[in-house]
BALUMRO-485929 format. One line per field, with one value per residue (C-alpha): residue number from 1; residue in three letters; chain; x, y, z. Coordinates in Angstrom, 2 decimals, decimal comma, always signed. Layout:
<recs>
n: (NUM:...)
res: (ala:...)
chain: (A:...)
xx: (X:...)
yy: (Y:...)
zz: (Z:...)
</recs>
This chain:
<recs>
n: (1:2:3:4:5:6:7:8:9:10:11:12:13:14:15:16:17:18:19:20:21:22:23:24:25:26:27:28:29:30:31:32:33:34:35:36:37:38:39:40:41:42:43:44:45:46:47:48:49:50:51:52:53:54:55:56:57:58:59:60:61:62:63:64:65:66:67:68:69:70:71:72:73:74:75:76:77:78:79:80:81:82:83:84:85:86:87:88:89:90:91:92:93:94:95:96:97:98:99:100:101:102:103:104:105:106:107:108:109:110:111:112:113:114:115:116:117:118:119:120:121:122)
res: (met:lys:pro:asp:leu:his:his:leu:ala:ala:glu:ser:val:arg:his:ile:arg:ser:arg:leu:pro:ala:glu:leu:arg:ser:ala:ser:glu:pro:val:val:thr:leu:tyr:gln:asp:val:pro:asp:pro:ala:ile:leu:gln:gln:gly:phe:glu:pro:asp:leu:leu:gly:leu:phe:glu:gly:ala:ser:arg:met:glu:ala:asp:pro:thr:ser:ser:asp:pro:pro:pro:arg:ile:ile:leu:tyr:leu:glu:asn:leu:trp:asp:leu:ala:gly:gly:asp:ser:lys:ile:phe:ala:glu:glu:val:gly:thr:thr:tyr:leu:his:glu:leu:gly:his:phe:leu:gly:phe:asp:glu:asp:asp:leu:val:met:arg:asn:leu:asp)
chain: (A:A:A:A:A:A:A:A:A:A:A:A:A:A:A:A:A:A:A:A:A:A:A:A:A:A:A:A:A:A:A:A:A:A:A:A:A:A:A:A:A:A:A:A:A:A:A:A:A:A:A:A:A:A:A:A:A:A:A:A:A:A:A:A:A:A:A:A:A:A:A:A:A:A:A:A:A:A:A:A:A:A:A:A:A:A:A:A:A:A:A:A:A:A:A:A:A:A:A:A:A:A:A:A:A:A:A:A:A:A:A:A:A:A:A:A:A:A:A:A:A:A)
xx: (-6,00:-2,76:+0,37:+3,21:+5,10:+8,29:+8,45:+7,60:+10,21:+12,91:+12,24:+12,46:+15,78:+17,17:+16,12:+17,69:+20,91:+21,16:+21,06:+23,79:+27,13:+29,46:+31,67:+28,72:+27,20:+30,50:+30,93:+27,43:+27,99:+28,63:+25,31:+22,53:+18,95:+16,26:+12,50:+10,27:+6,65:+7,23:+10,09:+10,79:+10,01:+13,78:+14,15:+11,30:+12,91:+15,96:+13,77:+12,77:+9,20:+6,75:+6,32:+10,04:+10,53:+14,05:+17,15:+20,86:+22,72:+26,44:+29,66:+29,74:+32,15:+34,41:+34,42:+34,56:+37,30:+37,93:+39,36:+36,25:+33,93:+30,96:+27,91:+27,79:+26,15:+22,46:+19,52:+16,12:+13,06:+9,74:+7,22:+3,91:+5,05:+6,17:+2,84:+0,93:+3,01:+2,22:-1,50:-1,83:-0,50:+1,98:+3,82:+4,29:+5,31:+8,06:+9,27:+9,30:+11,17:+13,78:+14,12:+14,35:+16,89:+19,08:+18,75:+19,93:+22,65:+23,81:+24,44:+26,61:+28,53:+29,21:+26,64:+25,03:+21,45:+22,46:+24,27:+21,16:+18,90:+21,21:+20,81:+16,98:+17,20:+15,49)
yy: (+245,16:+246,91:+244,93:+244,07:+247,34:+245,99:+243,13:+245,36:+247,95:+245,32:+243,85:+247,30:+248,02:+244,62:+245,34:+248,83:+247,52:+244,76:+247,40:+249,60:+249,59:+247,07:+249,81:+251,54:+248,25:+247,34:+250,81:+250,63:+247,28:+248,80:+250,68:+249,05:+249,61:+249,83:+250,04:+251,94:+252,99:+256,64:+258,72:+258,25:+261,19:+261,67:+262,28:+264,80:+266,59:+267,14:+269,28:+266,77:+266,84:+264,05:+263,17:+262,43:+259,67:+258,55:+259,45:+258,71:+258,47:+257,99:+258,88:+259,23:+257,14:+260,20:+260,61:+256,96:+255,95:+252,19:+252,24:+253,90:+252,02:+254,09:+252,15:+251,45:+254,00:+253,39:+254,37:+254,46:+254,32:+255,47:+253,13:+254,68:+258,07:+256,53:+254,66:+257,91:+259,67:+256,83:+257,24:+253,59:+252,37:+249,49:+250,25:+253,93:+252,91:+250,65:+253,47:+255,98:+253,52:+253,15:+256,90:+257,56:+254,78:+256,17:+259,69:+258,54:+256,36:+259,48:+261,11:+258,13:+258,52:+262,15:+263,94:+267,08:+268,16:+270,06:+266,98:+264,89:+267,37:+267,28:+263,49:+263,68:+262,15:+264,98)
zz: (+194,62:+195,51:+194,53:+196,91:+196,56:+198,14:+195,65:+192,69:+193,72:+194,31:+190,86:+189,29:+191,01:+189,93:+186,36:+186,39:+187,94:+185,33:+182,59:+184,05:+182,25:+183,91:+185,37:+187,09:+188,21:+189,84:+191,38:+192,88:+194,62:+198,07:+198,04:+200,06:+198,88:+201,55:+201,09:+203,51:+203,24:+204,16:+205,60:+209,31:+211,62:+212,11:+208,36:+208,40:+211,35:+209,12:+206,87:+204,21:+202,89:+203,83:+200,12:+199,69:+197,08:+197,90:+199,84:+199,56:+202,87:+203,36:+201,64:+197,88:+195,87:+195,73:+199,52:+200,55:+202,97:+202,78:+206,32:+207,78:+210,11:+208,91:+207,73:+203,99:+201,71:+201,20:+199,10:+200,76:+198,52:+200,00:+198,44:+199,48:+198,19:+194,91:+194,67:+195,24:+192,58:+190,17:+190,79:+191,72:+188,37:+188,72:+185,48:+186,35:+189,89:+188,51:+186,23:+189,10:+191,32:+188,58:+188,06:+191,80:+192,29:+189,49:+190,91:+194,35:+192,82:+191,01:+194,38:+195,35:+192,10:+192,98:+190,81:+192,21:+191,49:+188,32:+186,98:+187,67:+185,89:+182,84:+182,82:+183,20:+186,66:+188,51)
</recs>
């Protein structure tokens, strides 16, 4: 039986966040985490692949304007794609959720793809 992916992913993100250094945990407070089964058609129309695992949207911490009325930065995790990547294994799913969350959080913190690769978050 397939587990509740939303619950499992939320628990994984909570666990990862609890292990972040205090400075990063505090810096990441404004970031909203959303859980969707698969990317919306609008995301795919922007050129993203259907098997996208996660996405960061919004201004990075470096670009943030506290006076802006823009929506808060957010991380979207695509649970069915992560589940497929994990081969239906709950433990691997939780690990992949954590890795994807940290990768997307890295974008918020201002890391580019090369920075993320150097940190094994690719």
